[in-house]
C-alpha positions in Angstrom: -0.1 0.0 0.1 1.6 3.4 -1.6 1.5 6.3 0.9 -1.3 8.9 0.5 -1.1 12.9 1.5 -4.1 14.8 1.8 -4.1 18.0 -0.3 -5.9 21.3 0.4 -5.1 24.8 -1.0 -3.9 26.9 2.4 -3.3 26.6 5.6 -1.4 23.2 5.2 -0.3 23.6 9.3 -3.5 24.3 10.2 -4.9 22.2 13.1 -7.7 21.0 11.3 -5.6 19.5 8.5 -3.3 17.9 11.0 -6.1 16.2 12.8 -7.6 15.3 9.7 -4.5 13.8 8.2 -3.7 11.9 11.2 -6.7 10.6 11.5 -7.0 9.3 7.9 -3.9 7.4 8.0 -5.2 6.1 11.1 -8.9 4.9 10.3 -7.8 4.5 6.2 -9.5 0.9 6.5 -12.6 2.0 7.7 -14.2 4.7 5.4 -15.8 2.0 3.0 -17.8 0.2 6.2 -21.3 1.5 4.5 -20.4 3.2 1.3 -17.2 4.7 -0.6 -17.3 7.6 -2.9 -16.9 6.8 -6.6 -14.0 8.1 -8.3 -13.4 11.7 -10.3 -11.1 13.6 -11.9 -8.8 16.1 -9.8 -9.8 19.7 -10.7 -9.2 22.7 -8.7 -12.3 22.7 -6.8 -12.1 19.3 -5.2 -9.3 18.3 -2.6 -7.5 14.8 -2.4 -8.9 12.4 0.1 -7.7 9.1 0.2 -9.9 6.1 0.9 -9.1 2.3 1.5 -6.0 2.1 -0.7 -5.5 -1.6 -2.0 -2.3 -2.8 -4.0 -2.7 -4.1 -7.3 0.5 -5.6 -8.8 2.3 -2.0 -9.0 -0.4 0.0 -10.5 -1.3 3.4 -8.9 -4.3 3.4 -6.5 -6.7 6.2 -7.8 -7.4 8.6 -5.1 -10.9 9.8 -4.2 -12.5 13.4 -4.6 -13.8 15.6 -1.9 -15.7 18.5 -4.2 -15.6 21.9 -3.1 -19.2 23.8 -2.6 -18.2 27.6 -3.1 -21.2 28.9 -2.0 -20.7 27.5 1.5 -16.9 28.8 1.4 -18.0 32.1 0.0 -20.3 32.3 3.7 -17.1 32.3 5.5 -16.1 35.5 3.8 -19.2 37.3 3.4 -19.1 37.3 7.6 -15.7 38.8 8.0 -17.2 42.4 8.0 -20.1 41.8 9.7 -18.7 39.8 12.6 -16.2 43.0 12.6 -19.0 45.4 13.2 -20.9 43.4 15.6 -18.1 43.2 17.8 -17.3 46.6 17.9 -20.9 47.1 18.4 -20.8 44.9 21.6 -17.6 46.6 22.7 -19.0 50.0 22.3 -22.0 49.5 24.4 -20.3 47.5 26.8 -18.6 50.5 28.2 -20.1 52.8 31.0 -21.0 55.9 29.2 -21.2 54.2 25.8 -18.4 55.4 23.7 -14.9 53.9 23.3 -11.4 55.9 23.4 -9.4 54.8 20.0 -6.2 54.7 22.3 -8.1 51.7 24.4 -9.2 50.1 21.3 -6.1 47.8 21.1 -6.6 47.0 24.5 -10.0 45.3 23.6 -9.0 43.7 20.4 -4.9 43.2 20.1 -2.8 45.4 18.2 -3.4 43.1 14.9 -7.2 43.4 15.1 -7.4 46.9 15.7 -5.9 48.2 11.9 -9.2 45.9 11.0 -11.4 47.8 13.2 -10.2 50.9 12.4 -11.0 50.4 8.6 -14.4 49.7 9.9 -14.7 52.7 11.8 -13.6 54.7 8.9 -15.5 53.0 6.2 -19.0 53.1 8.4 -19.9 56.3 9.5 -23.7 55.6 9.0 -23.2 53.7 11.9 -19.8 54.5 13.9 -19.4 58.5 14.8 -15.9 59.4 15.5 -15.7 62.5 18.2 -13.2 64.4 20.2 -10.1 65.0 18.8 -9.6 68.8 19.9 -10.0 71.0 23.4 -8.1 68.6 25.1 -10.9 65.1 24.3 -8.8 62.2 23.2 -10.6 61.0 19.9 -13.3 58.4 20.8 -15.8 56.4 18.6 -19.6 55.8 19.4 -22.8 54.7 17.5 -24.7 57.2 15.2 -28.1 58.0 16.5 -29.8 55.8 13.5 -27.2 52.6 14.7 -28.1 53.4 18.5 -32.1 53.4 17.4 -31.9 50.0 15.8 -29.2 48.4 18.4 -32.0 49.1 21.1 -34.1 46.3 19.3 -31.5 43.7 20.7 -33.5 43.6 24.2 -36.4 42.7 22.1 -34.4 39.9 19.8 -33.0 38.5 23.0 -36.4 37.8 24.9 -37.6 36.2 21.4 -34.6 34.1 22.1 -34.9 33.0 25.3 -37.4 30.0 25.1 -35.9 29.0 22.4 -32.2 29.1 24.2 -34.2 27.2 26.8 -35.7 24.3 24.7 -32.4 23.5 22.8 -30.2 23.4 25.9 -32.6 20.9 27.3 -31.8 18.5 23.9 -28.3 19.5 24.1 -28.3 17.7 27.4 -30.9 15.1 26.8 -28.6 14.1 23.8 -25.2 13.8 26.3 -25.2 10.2 27.7 -25.1 11.0 31.7 -27.7 14.6 30.8 -25.0 16.7 32.0 -22.3 18.6 29.9 -19.3 20.5 31.5 -20.2 24.2 31.8 -16.7 25.2 30.0 -17.6 23.1 26.5 -20.9 25.5 26.6 -19.5 28.4 26.8 -17.0 27.0 24.1 -20.2 27.4 21.8 -22.0 29.5 23.8 -22.0 31.9 20.6 -23.0 29.3 17.9 -26.0 28.7 20.3 -26.9 32.5 20.6 -26.2 32.5 24.6 -26.0 35.2 26.1 -22.0 35.6 27.8 -23.5 35.9 31.0 -26.1 33.1 30.8 -24.7 31.3 33.7 -25.7 33.8 35.8 -28.5 34.9 33.5 -30.6 32.4 32.0 -29.7 29.3 34.2 -31.0 30.4 37.7 -34.2 31.6 36.1 -35.3 27.9 34.9 -34.1 25.7 38.4 -36.5 22.8 36.8 -35.0 22.6 34.1 -31.2 23.0 34.9 -28.3 22.8 37.9 -24.9 23.3 38.1 -23.0 20.8 39.9 -19.8 19.8 40.5 -18.7 16.6 39.5 -14.9 15.7 39.7 -14.0 19.0 40.5 -15.1 20.5 37.0 -18.8 22.3 37.1 -21.3 20.1 34.8 -24.6 21.8 33.6 -26.9 19.2 34.6 -30.6 17.9 33.4 -33.2 18.5 35.9 -35.7 16.9 34.0 -36.1 14.6 31.3 -39.3 15.8 28.6 -40.3 13.0 25.8 -41.9 15.7 23.7 -38.5 17.0 22.9 -36.9 13.7 22.1 -37.7 14.5 18.5 -35.2 15.6 16.0 -34.7 18.3 13.4 -35.0 15.6 10.9 -37.8 13.9 12.1 -40.0 17.5 12.5 -38.6 18.1 8.4 -40.4 14.3 7.1 -43.6 15.0 9.2 -44.2 18.0 8.1 -43.3 17.1 4.1 -45.8 13.8 5.1 -43.2 11.1 4.7 -44.8 7.9 6.2 -43.7 6.2 9.5 -42.3 2.5 7.2 -40.1 2.2 4.2 -41.9 2.0 0.5 -41.8 -1.1 -1.4 -38.7 -1.3 -3.2 -40.8 -1.6 -6.4 -42.1 1.6 -5.3 -39.7 4.2 -4.8 -36.4 4.3 -5.7 -33.3 6.6 -5.1 -33.0 9.8 -7.3 -29.9 10.4 -8.9 -29.2 13.3 -6.4 -29.4 10.5 -3.4 -32.7 11.7 -2.1 -35.3 9.0 -1.1 -38.4 9.0 0.5 -38.5 7.4 3.8 -38.3 7.3 7.7 -35.0 6.7 8.0 -33.2 9.2 5.2 -31.7 12.0 5.5 -31.8 15.1 3.3 -29.2 14.8 0.5 -27.0 17.8 -1.2 -24.7 16.8 -3.4 -22.0 19.2 -5.2 -22.6 20.1 -8.6 -19.3 18.3 -9.5 -20.5 14.8 -8.1 -21.8 12.3 -10.4 -22.5 9.1 -8.1 -22.6 5.8 -10.6 -25.4 3.3 -9.7 -23.3 0.9 -7.1 -23.1 4.1 -5.4 -26.8 5.0 -5.6 -28.0 1.1 -4.2 -25.3 1.1 -1.4 -27.1 4.9 -0.4 -30.4 3.5 -0.6 -29.3 0.5 1.4 -28.4 3.1 3.9 -31.6 5.1 4.0 -33.5 2.3 4.3 -31.7 1.3 7.6 -33.6 1.9 10.8 -31.2 3.5 13.1 -31.6 4.5 17.1 -32.9 7.9 18.0 -29.9 10.5 19.1 -31.9 10.8 22.6 -31.3 7.3 23.3 -27.8 6.9 25.4 -24.8 5.8 23.1 -23.8 3.2 25.9 -26.6 0.7 24.7 -25.1 0.7 21.3 -22.3 -1.8 19.9 -20.0 1.2 18.0 -19.5 -1.5 15.4 -23.0 -1.8 14.5 -23.8 -0.2 11.2 -26.8 1.0 12.8 -25.1 2.6 15.2 -22.8 4.3 13.0 -25.7 5.8 11.2 -27.0 6.9 14.5 -23.3 8.9 14.8 -24.5 10.7 11.8 -28.0 11.9 13.0 -26.3 13.1 16.0 -23.9 15.4 14.0 -27.1 16.4 12.3 -29.0 17.1 15.3 -26.1 19.1 17.1 -25.7 20.8 14.2 -29.3 21.9 13.9 -29.5 23.7 17.6 -26.8 26.0 16.7 -28.3 29.6 15.0 -26.4 29.2 12.0 -26.0 25.5 11.4 -22.5 25.1 11.9 -19.7 24.3 14.3 -16.1 24.4 13.8 -14.4 20.9 13.7 -12.4 21.4 16.3 -15.9 22.4 18.4 -17.2 19.1 17.5 -14.2 17.2 18.8 -14.7 18.9 22.0 -18.1 16.9 22.8 -16.4 13.6 21.9 -17.2 12.0 25.3 -20.5 13.8 26.0 -21.9 12.3 22.8 -19.4 9.1 22.5 -18.4 10.0 18.9 -16.2 8.4 17.3 -12.9 8.2 17.1 -12.4 9.1 13.2 -15.4 11.5 13.3 -13.5 13.6 10.5 -13.2 10.5 8.1 -17.1 10.1 9.4 -18.0 14.0 8.0 -16.3 13.1 5.0 -17.9 10.0 3.6 -21.1 11.5 4.0 -20.4 14.6 2.2 -24.0 14.8 0.9 -25.4 16.1 4.5 -22.0 17.8 6.1 -19.4 20.1 4.0 -16.1 20.6 5.5 -14.7 24.2 4.6 -11.0 25.5 5.8 -11.8 28.5 4.8 -10.4 31.1 7.4 -7.6 29.0 8.0 -10.0 26.8 10.3 -12.4 23.6 9.6 -15.9 24.8 9.4 -18.7 21.7 9.6 -21.5 23.2 8.2 -25.2 21.5 7.6 -25.8 21.4 3.9 -29.2 21.5 4.0 -29.9 24.3 6.2 -28.1 26.8 3.3 -29.4 28.2 -0.2 -26.3 29.0 -1.8 -24.5 31.1 0.6 -28.0 31.8 2.5 -28.8 30.4 5.6 -33.0 29.3 4.9 -34.0 29.8 8.5 -33.0 32.9 10.5 -33.8 33.4 14.5 -34.9 36.5 15.9 -31.0 37.3 16.9 -30.0 36.7 13.5 -32.4 38.6 11.8 -31.4 41.9 14.5 -27.7 41.2 13.5 -29.0 41.3 9.7 -30.8 44.6 10.1 -28.2 46.1 12.3 -25.7 45.1 9.6 -28.0 46.7 6.9 -26.8 50.0 8.3 -23.8 49.4 6.6 -25.5 49.4 3.1 -25.5 45.7 3.2 -28.5 44.0 1.7 -30.6 41.8 3.9 -31.4 39.0 2.6 -34.7 37.2 4.0 -35.3 33.7 2.1 -38.4 32.4 4.6 -40.2 34.3 7.4 -40.7 30.9 8.7 -38.2 29.8 11.5 -37.1 26.3 12.5 -35.6 25.2 15.8 
C-alpha cells in the first residue's frame, strides 16, 4: 500500500488539516464500511482524500475526490465584515459611557485586529461616529443616533430568543450520555447557540426546574433536571413530518433513490451533493440501503449500542445532524465538535465520518480553521431559517449598506 497525502489549498499547517491527516492515516480501513465515494477526475474545485487503498500489482491506486461547495466557502468570507461590525458594537455598548476611546481599542482587540476595526470605523460612518480630537478631548468612537435606535431592538430579540435557547439547551443535555455537559464546553459554543455571555447568571438560575449546576470531579457541569419526551424529536424527524413521509419504508418497487441521492423514507437524510459529483449506479444502490436502514434515536443513550454496529454508525450521523441543527447558523468548527467526543460518544474517526457523508455535511477550511456545515440548512450562501437574534444582526449590519436577505419568514428550531 503506497502512502497517500491529504492535499488542500492554503493553511497546510492548520490544526484541522493536521488532525484530519492523522485521522486518515489511522482510520483508512474504515471509510468503506457502508459505502465509498466513486472516483472522479481531480479539478481545482476539489481536494484529494485517501480512501481504502488496495495494492493492485504495481498499479497506482486511484484517489477519491472531495468536491468543494463554493457557496458555503463564500459564507465564511461574507461573515468577516459583519462580525467586525457586530463585535465593535458590543464593545462600545459595554462601555459605561457608551463610547470607546480609540487609544483603548488595542486593549480590547489586540494590535493586529485594531487596524481592521479602524478600517471598519472609517468605512461605515452611518454606524460609527468618531468624535473628540480637539479641546483636549481624546478621539473616541460611538454609535450614531440611527445605529443606536436599531441597537435598542436587541433586547426584544433576546427576549424572543429565550424560550428557544432554553429548549435547545435541554435538547443538548438530553443527547449527552449522562444528561450533563461541562459548563466550559457550553461556553465554548455559546455564541453559536446564541447564548448571552452571562448565561450562567442570567439564564440558568431562572429555570431551576430544567437546569442545575453541580460539581463533578472538580469540574462544574450543567445538569438536566427533568426529561421531557416531547423534546426527544430531531430536526430531521420534524422535517419528515411536515413533508408527510410515512412511518414505514416504501416498497422497493414503488420508490427508488434519485440521482441526487434523496430517498422518500422515514430513516432517510436529506442529501445535497455538490455540482461536480456524479454518483454511479453501485453507489446509489448502497446509498439506498443506507437510507432504508433503521437506526436508534440520538436521544437514546449511546452506551446501549455497539460502536461497530452499522445502525450505531448511522446514529452518529443523526447525532451530528442534531447538534448542528441546535446552533443558530447550523455550523460548528471541527474543534468545537471534537470537544464533545466524550459527552456524545462520537467516533475517533469523526472527520472521516463527515467526509464520508458529504451529501449531508460540508467541511470548509476557509478562514484557516475547519468549519462543518449542515448542507440542507443553506440555499446557496444564504441560511434558510433565521432566529430572532440573527434577524436583528442582519438589520443592524444592513446600516452599512449590506443588503438584507430573508429567504423565508418561517423559523425552525
